[in-house]
N, C-alpha and C positions, 0 to 999 in steps of 0.2 A: 248825408257824406260817406263815403267809402274811405277807408284807410288800408295800406298794406302794410303788414306786421311780420316779421321774421322771429320764431321763438324755438329756443332750445326745449326738449321736452319739459325739463323741469321748471320753465317759467311760465308753461301753460296755465292758464286759470283753472280752476276745478269746473266752471261752466265750460271753456274751451275744450278741455278735455274731453267732457261728456258729449258735447256738439260733434267734435271728432268722431267719435267711436260710433254715434249713432247715425251721421252720414255716412261712414264706411261700411256699416252692416257686415262686419266679419265675428260670425258666430263665436269662433274660439277667442276674440278679442272683447266682446261685448261686456264680460264681468271681470275684465282688468281692473285692479287697483291702480291709483295713480302712481304709486311706487313702483308697481310692475311695469306699468306702461314707461315710466320715466327709464328704467331698466333695460325694457326691450327696445326701446328706439335711442339709446343713450348717444348714438353716433349720428344723430338726424337732426334734422332742423325743420320746424313746420313753418308752412309759408301759407299764410292767410289773408282774404279779404275780408274785413271787418267794418260793419257799419259803427254811428255814433256811440252806442250802447255796448260794443264789444262782441255784439254777436256775430258768429262766424257765417258769411255768406258764401265762401268757397275756400277749400283748404288743398294743399297737396304737401308732400314731405319730399325732400332730399335727402335719401339714404346715401352716406358716404361710407358704406360696408360693401359697396357693389365692387364685386372682383371677378373676373372671367380669367380662363386659361385659356392661351392661342397658341399653338405650336411650341408647348413648353416655355411660354411666356405670360406673366402673371400682369394684367393690367386692370388698374382701380380707377374706377370710372365713379363719379356721382350718377345717381338714377332718381329720375323724379317719379313717385310712386304715389297712389290714392289720391290722384287728383278727382275731386268731386265738388258740385256746387249744389247749395241748398236749394235753389230753384233755376234750373236749366233754362236757358234760353232768355236769361235778363242781360248778357254781358258782362256777369261777376266772373264768368269762366276765363273768358278772352282777356278782361283786365289781371286777372291773378296772373296767367300764362305770359302776359307781356311784361307784367312785373317781376316775375320768376327769370324769364331770358335775360332783362336788364340787369338783373343780381348776379346773376351767374358770369354774363359777361363782363361785368365790372371789377368780378375779383377774379377773372382768368380761370374758371373752373369750368373743366370739360365734363359734360353732362350728356346722358341718354334718357330716353324714356321708351315705352312701350305702348301698343295699342291693338285693341281688334278693327276689325273692318268697320263696324259702325261708328266708331270714333275718328275714322281717318280723315272726314269731310273737314271736322272741326279744328284738327291739326294743320290741314292745309290751309283752311282759312287763316289761321293764326302765322303762317308764313313758315310753317316749320318744315325743313326737308324730312322726307319721308323715304326710309328704306323699305319698300314694300316685299312682305313675305319673308324680313331676314330673320325675323325674330325664331322661325323654327330652326335656325342655325345655331341657336344657344340652348345649347342643351343642360338640362336641371336632373340633378338625381333623385329621384322618388323610388321609395322601397328597394335601394340598392341598382335600380337599373338608371341609364342616363337616356332620358326622353325628351322630345321637342318640349320647347316652351310652349304655352297654352295661348299666347299672343299670338297676332298676326305680323304686324310692324315694328321695326325700329325707328325711335323718332330721335333726329340729332338735332338735341337742341343747341350744343355751342361746342361741339366737336371741332378740332382744327386738324389742319394738315395730317399728319401721320396717325393720329388714331382715327380721324374719319376715313382715311383710306383702310386700315385695319378691319374696323367695322363692315365697311360697304363690300369689304373684298370677303368676308364669311359667306361660306358656301357648303354643301353637301359634304364636299371632299376636305375642306378648312373651315370645321365648326369651332364654336366657343365652349368652355365648359364653364359652369357657374360653379365656383369653388366657396363663395362667400356673398350673401346678400341678405 
């Protein structure tokens, strides 16, 4: 039996913390202490699908620090990040995404995500609206220079009206700039 759980970084068990780092495989984070992890992700939630022994089957986080500037206006939008399943093609990822979408909608939280071409079919199968190629219109500062995002698509998880139109309207002449993420 699987369960959907949402935890703040400080609420993660040490085994969940270790499992998340192992699943993510981000070199600079593999050696974080639990305390450093809590500090780094202080304004995030970890959404997990776990089994009866609390083993993490699938995980993602919602980043509430994501801010972009568009035409001198700052927009704070929740961001789905770090989505990964321990064993792909078992249905755990789809179930986690469905649970996250319900969670966000119930709380009225507008959220986006990003994906590359290889993940597009998965998100389409989950019924998520995709703005193909739009990620390149969100500029990130790297070594003092504004560069295109490395992802391909923007995922509309729970955007509504005005915010959806703003994100869908991004283009080469009207980009967004990542100011906090």
